[in-house]
C-alpha angles and dihedrals in degrees: 000000000000127000092259092051094067116042092188095054128067089328084093084078088065087073090054105051112150145078120306132186124215110253103224092198091060102027126084123200104185146155141209126210131175114247121206085345090273104080143017130250117208125199144152147192121261101191117059143119132201146172129216120194113197120199096187100190091050113024090184087074092054121105145187136202128185131183118194125192106227093210089066094070109134128186094156091254118096096202092049092045091051089050091049090052091051130091089268089072128359099004087216096185093057097032108030096164135061114198139194123188120178122231100181144005124207131182110232102173144353093290102011139085140171121235113200121190150127118290114197120197121165090353091301113122123199132167116247133177118215119196111217134191116214104230096189145263131271143164109239124219090267090058097253119141112231135191123197129208135169127196146150138194136182120233134178111241089206088064086067097046095261101133107144114129143145126225117236124221087243090062098256129103132254098237127033120236090221114080122185113215113207128198127192103175132193109179122190123208111250 
């Protein structure tokens, strides 16, 4: 099925072509990691900006770009956040920015798409594909047009040169290699 084959599916994006900016007050860029192999730690980034260009009649020409300030990492624990900013993890002083730049967009279902692009962490760039669900469009009370998307993808932190760990007495490790990146996006038309 293509976009034009189903007028009730993602074709609704055709009515919303344009450039949108991520609304940081209503967007979450987060992550989940296993801790001590018995629980999960959730966190996010509080300082980021991004642009989404929607070409509604041909989603393959759409694009997205996001810039995240590494210092804004927040897991609700100051000691852990300081460690994550250090050379053991994000090396924030040397690599203050995390970037994503899309290279392709593909419709995968009636309300779903895949956004493929280059994710750069600590000056290491790798291609990732994030599946997204289109959550809808609305005009808010202030008159701004908004689009909503949700998606998640697993990455290996070792792929980005983030290898610090500690061995547990049970034989496991303190921090999982697999990190789940989570995106809850509210984008406002420019």
